[in-house]
C-alpha positions in Angstrom: -10.6 110.4 -7.5 -9.2 108.9 -11.1 -11.0 111.2 -14.2 -14.8 110.2 -15.3 -15.1 107.5 -12.9 -18.6 107.0 -13.2 -18.4 106.2 -16.4 -15.5 104.0 -16.7 -16.4 101.8 -13.5 -19.1 99.5 -12.3 -20.1 100.3 -8.5 -18.1 97.8 -7.0 -14.7 98.6 -8.6 -15.1 102.3 -6.8 -12.8 103.7 -4.3 -14.3 104.4 -1.0 -14.2 108.6 -2.4 -15.6 108.0 -5.1 -18.9 106.3 -4.2 -19.3 109.2 -1.9 -18.6 111.6 -4.7 -21.6 110.2 -6.3 -24.1 111.3 -3.8 -26.0 114.7 -6.1 -26.5 116.0 -2.4 -30.3 116.6 -4.0 -31.3 116.1 -0.1 -34.4 113.0 -1.1 -33.1 109.5 0.1 -33.4 112.6 3.9 -36.8 112.9 3.3 -39.0 111.1 5.9 -40.3 107.9 4.0 -43.9 105.8 6.0 -44.3 102.3 4.6 -48.5 101.1 4.3 -47.9 98.1 6.3 -51.2 96.3 4.1 -50.0 97.3 0.9 -46.2 97.8 1.9 -47.1 101.0 -0.4 -44.5 104.2 0.6 -45.0 107.3 1.3 -42.4 110.0 0.4 -42.9 113.0 2.5 -42.2 116.7 2.0 -40.2 116.5 6.2 -37.0 115.9 5.8 -34.8 114.3 8.6 -33.8 116.6 11.2 -29.6 116.6 10.3 -30.5 117.8 6.7 -30.1 121.5 6.1 -32.6 122.4 3.7 -30.8 124.9 2.7 -27.4 123.0 1.3 -29.5 119.6 0.9 -26.4 117.8 3.3 -26.1 116.4 6.5 -25.8 119.1 9.3 -23.7 115.6 11.0 -22.8 113.0 8.6 -19.9 111.8 10.6 -22.4 111.2 13.4 -25.7 110.6 11.3 -26.1 106.9 12.6 -25.8 108.1 16.0 -28.2 110.5 16.3 -30.6 108.8 14.0 -30.3 105.2 13.9 -33.0 104.9 11.8 -30.6 106.0 8.6 -29.7 103.6 6.6 -25.8 103.6 4.6 -26.3 102.9 1.1 -24.1 100.1 0.2 -23.3 98.2 -2.5 -24.7 95.2 -0.5 -28.3 96.6 0.0 -28.4 99.1 -3.3 -30.5 97.0 -4.3 -33.1 96.8 -1.5 -33.4 100.9 -2.2 -36.0 101.0 -4.7 -37.6 103.9 -2.9 -34.9 105.6 -4.1 -35.6 108.7 -6.7 -35.3 107.3 -10.7 -32.3 110.5 -10.7 -30.3 109.1 -8.0 -27.0 108.0 -9.6 -26.5 105.6 -7.0 -30.0 104.1 -8.9 -29.0 104.8 -12.8 -25.5 104.1 -12.5 -26.6 100.2 -10.8 -29.5 100.2 -13.4 -26.8 100.7 -16.8 -28.0 104.5 -17.3 -25.6 107.0 -17.8 -25.6 110.5 -14.5 -28.3 112.8 -15.1 -26.8 115.6 -17.1 -27.2 118.4 -13.9 -25.3 115.9 -11.6 -22.6 117.9 -10.1 -19.7 115.4 -11.1 -20.6 116.5 -14.9 -21.6 120.2 -14.3 -18.5 120.8 -11.6 -21.3 122.3 -8.6 -25.0 121.8 -7.5 -26.2 124.7 -8.8 -27.3 123.4 -11.8 -29.2 120.3 -9.9 -30.9 123.1 -7.3 -31.9 125.6 -10.0 -33.4 122.4 -12.5 -35.8 121.7 -8.9 -34.4 118.1 -8.2 -33.4 118.9 -5.2 -35.2 119.3 -1.8 -34.3 122.7 -1.2 -37.6 124.8 -2.1 -39.8 122.4 -0.6 -38.7 120.5 2.5 -39.1 121.4 6.0 -37.2 119.7 8.9 -38.2 117.1 10.8 -38.4 119.2 13.8 -41.3 121.6 12.6 -43.3 119.1 11.6 -45.7 117.3 14.6 -45.4 113.4 13.4 -49.3 113.7 14.0 -49.5 115.7 10.9 -47.0 113.2 8.6 -49.8 112.2 6.5 -51.0 115.6 5.1 -47.3 115.9 3.8 -47.4 113.6 2.1 -45.7 114.2 -1.5 -45.0 110.7 -3.4 -46.6 107.1 -3.1 -45.1 104.6 -4.4 -46.8 101.3 -4.9 -45.0 97.6 -3.7 -44.3 96.8 -7.1 -43.5 99.3 -8.8 -39.6 98.8 -7.1 
């Protein structure tokens, strides 16, 4: 990868490995989301995709995630604007909005330790969807993003 590519190149100019490296590994995009059909608001739960390893905050089967989890959505330049539900801390969102990577980002720090220490990952609160009955999901809402805030 090119040195400090995230500062020197636009998202459109990144190679696939550079694009993948932007992911900080927080796991927040792997939390279950529910959209209210009436208001359009999106609720985020502390319930994580069954493939998310909640200790490492990484997908346990990244190569096969779309086959195993059909609702998993691939983030790319073609759909980045529709991902306004991504957390404000997300590198993809930050860079697309003209902001810099967070000071704790693994690309800047060299590892993910600081991210986890700062509580920027789901490591300390996420539970696997295999451990929660879908009927109880509403009791696991941790955030609501109004339609007009996306």
